[in-house]
C-alpha positions in Angstrom: 256.6 217.6 175.5 257.9 217.5 179.1 261.3 216.0 179.8 260.9 212.5 181.3 261.5 212.4 185.0 265.1 211.3 185.9 265.0 209.0 188.9 268.6 207.7 189.0 272.1 207.9 187.6 273.9 204.5 186.9 276.6 203.1 189.1 280.2 203.9 188.3 283.6 202.6 189.6 286.1 205.2 190.8 289.6 204.1 191.4 292.5 205.9 193.0 293.7 206.6 196.5 290.0 205.9 197.5 288.3 203.2 195.5 284.5 203.2 195.5 281.3 202.8 193.5 278.8 205.7 193.3 275.3 206.0 192.0 272.4 208.5 192.4 268.8 207.8 193.4 265.8 210.0 194.2 265.3 210.9 197.8 261.6 210.2 198.4 261.3 213.1 200.9 262.9 215.8 198.8 262.5 214.3 195.3 266.1 215.3 194.5 268.9 213.0 193.3 271.4 212.0 196.1 274.6 210.1 195.8 275.0 206.6 197.3 278.6 205.4 197.9 280.1 201.9 198.4 283.7 201.9 199.6 286.0 199.1 198.2 289.4 199.9 199.9 289.0 196.8 202.1 289.8 194.7 199.0 293.6 194.9 198.9 294.5 193.7 195.4 293.7 196.3 192.7 292.7 193.7 190.0 290.5 191.8 192.3 289.0 195.1 193.5 288.2 196.2 189.9 286.8 192.9 189.0 284.5 192.9 192.0 283.5 196.6 191.2 282.5 195.8 187.6 280.3 192.9 188.7 278.7 195.0 191.5 278.1 197.9 189.1 276.4 195.6 186.7 274.1 194.2 189.4 273.2 197.6 190.8 272.4 199.1 187.4 270.1 196.1 186.5 268.2 196.8 189.7 268.1 200.6 189.1 266.7 200.1 185.6 264.1 197.8 187.0 262.9 200.6 189.4 264.8 199.7 192.5 265.5 202.6 195.0 267.2 201.8 198.3 265.9 205.0 199.9 262.3 204.2 199.0 262.7 200.6 200.3 263.2 202.2 203.8 259.8 203.9 203.5 258.2 200.5 203.8 254.4 200.5 203.2 254.5 204.1 202.0 256.6 203.1 198.9 253.7 202.8 196.5 253.9 203.3 192.7 251.6 205.6 190.8 249.9 202.6 189.1 249.3 200.8 192.4 247.9 204.0 194.0 245.5 204.5 191.1 244.4 200.9 191.4 243.8 201.2 195.2 241.9 204.5 194.6 239.5 202.9 192.1 239.0 199.9 194.4 238.0 202.3 197.2 235.7 204.3 195.0 234.0 201.3 193.6 232.4 200.6 196.9 230.7 204.0 197.0 230.0 205.2 193.5 227.4 204.3 191.0 228.4 202.4 187.8 228.1 205.5 185.6 230.4 207.5 187.9 232.9 204.6 188.1 233.0 204.5 184.3 234.1 208.1 184.3 236.7 207.5 187.0 238.2 204.5 185.1 238.3 206.6 181.9 240.2 209.4 183.6 242.5 207.0 185.3 243.3 205.2 182.1 244.2 208.4 180.3 246.3 209.6 183.3 248.3 206.4 183.4 248.8 206.6 179.7 250.5 210.0 180.2 252.5 208.7 183.1 253.9 206.1 180.8 254.6 208.7 178.2 256.8 210.7 180.5 258.6 207.8 182.1 256.7 207.7 185.4 254.9 204.4 184.9 255.8 202.1 187.7 257.5 204.9 189.6 256.7 206.0 193.1 254.0 208.5 193.9 256.6 210.6 195.7 258.1 211.4 192.3 255.0 213.1 190.9 255.2 216.9 190.9 252.6 219.5 190.2 254.4 220.4 186.9 253.7 216.8 185.7 250.0 217.3 186.4 249.8 220.7 184.7 251.5 219.1 181.7 249.1 216.3 181.7 246.1 218.6 181.7 247.6 220.5 178.7 248.3 217.2 176.9 244.8 215.8 177.6 243.2 219.0 176.3 245.2 218.8 173.1 244.6 215.1 172.6 240.8 215.1 173.2 239.7 218.6 172.3 238.1 218.8 175.7 235.2 221.1 176.6 235.9 223.4 179.5 233.6 221.3 181.7 235.4 218.1 180.9 238.8 219.8 181.4 237.6 220.8 184.9 236.4 217.3 185.5 240.0 216.1 184.9 241.3 218.6 187.4 238.7 217.4 189.9 239.7 213.8 189.4 243.4 214.5 190.0 242.6 216.5 193.1 240.5 213.6 194.5 243.1 211.0 193.5 246.0 212.7 195.2 244.0 213.6 198.2 243.5 209.9 198.6 247.3 209.4 198.1 248.0 211.9 200.8 245.5 210.4 203.2 247.1 207.0 202.8 250.5 208.4 203.5 252.1 207.8 200.1 252.9 211.5 199.7 253.1 214.4 202.2 251.4 217.1 200.1 248.7 217.0 197.3 250.4 218.1 194.0 247.0 218.6 192.4 246.0 221.5 194.8 244.9 224.6 192.9 245.2 223.2 189.4 244.0 225.7 186.9 240.3 225.6 186.0 238.5 227.0 183.0 235.3 229.1 183.1 232.1 227.2 182.4 228.9 228.9 181.4 226.0 227.9 183.6 223.4 225.8 182.0 220.5 227.9 180.8 217.1 226.8 182.2 213.9 228.6 182.9 210.7 228.2 184.7 207.9 226.7 182.6 204.5 228.4 183.1 201.4 226.4 183.8 199.9 227.2 180.3 202.9 225.7 178.5 203.0 222.7 180.9 199.5 221.9 180.0 200.4 221.9 176.3 203.3 219.6 177.0 201.2 217.2 179.0 198.6 217.1 176.3 201.3 216.3 173.7 202.6 213.3 175.7 199.1 212.0 176.5 198.7 211.6 172.8 202.2 210.5 171.8 203.7 208.7 174.8 201.5 208.4 177.9 204.1 206.8 180.1 206.4 209.8 179.6 203.7 211.8 181.5 204.7 209.8 184.6 208.4 210.5 184.0 207.6 214.2 184.0 205.5 214.0 187.2 208.4 212.3 189.0 210.7 215.3 188.2 208.1 218.0 188.7 206.4 216.8 191.9 209.1 214.7 193.6 212.2 216.4 192.2 213.8 213.1 191.1 216.7 213.5 188.7 216.6 211.8 185.2 219.4 209.3 186.0 217.6 208.4 189.3 214.3 208.0 187.4 215.9 205.5 185.0 217.2 203.5 187.9 213.9 203.2 189.8 212.7 199.6 190.1 209.3 198.0 190.8 210.5 196.9 194.2 211.1 200.6 195.2 207.3 201.2 195.3 205.6 200.5 198.6 201.8 200.7 197.8 200.7 200.0 201.4 202.6 203.1 202.7 202.2 205.0 199.4 206.0 205.5 199.5 208.5 205.6 196.6 212.1 204.8 197.8 215.1 206.3 196.1 218.0 204.1 197.3 221.3 205.5 198.3 223.0 203.6 195.5 220.6 205.4 193.0 220.7 208.8 194.6 223.2 211.3 193.1 224.2 212.4 196.7 224.0 208.9 198.1 221.1 209.8 200.4 218.3 207.3 200.6 215.0 209.1 200.3 211.4 208.0 201.0 208.9 210.1 198.9 205.2 210.2 199.2 203.5 209.1 196.0 201.0 211.6 194.6 197.7 210.4 193.3 198.6 211.1 189.7 201.3 208.4 190.0 199.7 206.0 192.4 197.2 204.5 189.9 200.0 203.7 187.5 202.2 202.1 190.1 199.3 199.8 191.0 199.1 198.5 187.4 202.8 197.4 187.5 202.9 196.0 191.1 202.7 192.4 190.0 205.8 192.6 187.8 209.2 191.3 189.1 210.7 193.5 191.8 213.9 193.9 189.8 212.2 195.3 186.7 213.0 199.0 185.9 209.8 201.1 186.0 210.8 202.9 182.8 212.8 200.6 180.6 211.6 200.7 177.0 213.3 203.5 175.1 210.2 204.1 172.9 207.2 203.4 175.1 208.7 203.8 178.6 207.1 200.6 179.8 208.8 198.5 182.5 211.5 196.0 181.7 214.6 194.0 182.7 217.2 196.4 181.2 217.8 199.9 182.4 217.1 202.7 179.9 219.9 205.2 179.2 219.1 208.6 180.9 219.9 210.3 177.6 216.7 209.0 176.2 214.7 211.3 178.4 216.5 214.4 177.1 216.1 213.1 173.5 212.4 212.6 173.9 212.0 216.0 175.5 213.9 217.8 172.7 211.6 216.2 170.2 208.6 217.6 171.9 210.2 221.0 172.3 211.0 221.2 168.6 207.5 220.2 167.5 205.8 222.6 169.8 208.2 225.4 169.1 209.3 226.0 172.7 212.6 227.8 173.5 215.8 225.9 174.2 215.7 227.1 177.8 212.7 224.7 178.4 214.8 221.8 179.4 213.6 218.6 181.1 215.3 219.6 184.3 213.3 222.8 184.1 210.4 220.7 185.5 212.4 220.3 188.8 213.2 224.0 188.9 209.6 224.8 188.3 208.3 222.4 190.9 210.7 223.7 193.6 209.8 227.4 192.8 206.1 226.8 192.9 206.3 224.8 196.1 208.2 227.6 197.8 205.7 230.1 196.4 202.9 228.0 198.0 204.5 228.6 201.4 206.2 225.2 202.0 209.2 225.8 204.3 212.5 225.7 202.5 213.9 223.1 204.9 211.3 220.6 203.7 211.8 221.4 200.1 215.5 220.9 200.6 214.9 217.3 201.9 212.6 216.5 199.0 215.0 218.0 196.4 218.0 216.2 197.9 220.0 219.4 198.0 223.4 219.6 199.8 222.5 222.7 201.7 219.6 225.0 202.5 221.4 227.8 200.7 221.0 225.8 197.4 217.3 225.5 198.0 216.9 229.2 199.0 218.4 230.2 195.6 215.0 229.3 194.2 213.3 231.7 196.5 215.1 234.6 194.7 213.3 233.5 191.5 210.1 233.2 193.3 210.3 236.6 195.1 211.3 238.3 191.8 208.1 236.9 190.1 205.9 238.1 193.0 207.4 241.6 193.1 206.9 241.9 189.3 203.2 240.8 189.8 202.7 243.4 192.5 204.6 246.2 190.8 201.8 247.7 188.8 202.6 251.3 189.5 201.9 253.9 186.9 204.8 256.0 185.6 
């Protein structure tokens, strides 16, 4: 367990040829303890001087134990506590992030502040936080929660983003979360699903859950992510223009997208057009019919796994493989990568072009029929 951060040394009275009170507080610029001195020689009588010193020491120590620091007071608006900085950070993020992302941020923040309290930094100034505190926090969080490598890295990412906010607001000069250690995470294993197996999957759902066929088409043809699918509402469908809108508040990358509705989905959207605009298109966790309450995205993966087990498909056939498959086949069909990038809502063209490597490899294998 790390040693709690020492932020001051109590006031003491020194008497002799020079009579004075001294105490130590943390310099917010260097984060080192510095001495503050109050001279008392102007009080001529020794007893009166000592009586005054005792009262003043008591008052100063009460303020020090309450978190007072005269050096930080001079910093004015920049004198912000860790708790207040986290609060302001969450308030700023709430305006931009989706509810699911905010739940993760609040969870990380709560655990971080719990540790700050544990080591005595609760209510202390941001300037007092050092990288060693954050490294110790990561180790403590890993021990407490038995974290996966991915979650461990998410904690590191949260701290980096939090203290970047702190630096930008001027509460600290440097980000102590820079270059926090990360753990190796194995890439998720997915594979392209061939047309023959996609046909079997489609036939399976046509018999067991017809609405799930539309969910698959949204991922395969329009590259919409599972969470985004669950957040789609009836009002997002424009039948006149044959457009499906993925709002910025729904999109993972906060990019609003207008997608052309393929014929295989258009007929279904027509049947639900009279429902309230706020209804979620896929709401019922069993039938995937529209409804008032949003369905949890995990239901899509659960339903998919059930099918995969019953049909005996490999674990590499994941629901998200439909998006990978659709992107790869669209590139194979000759659609320029820049258009596929926009449809897939990728951050960069390089991300989209990664799928061309898969596509090219398959083509080369098909052409490579040389005899040995």
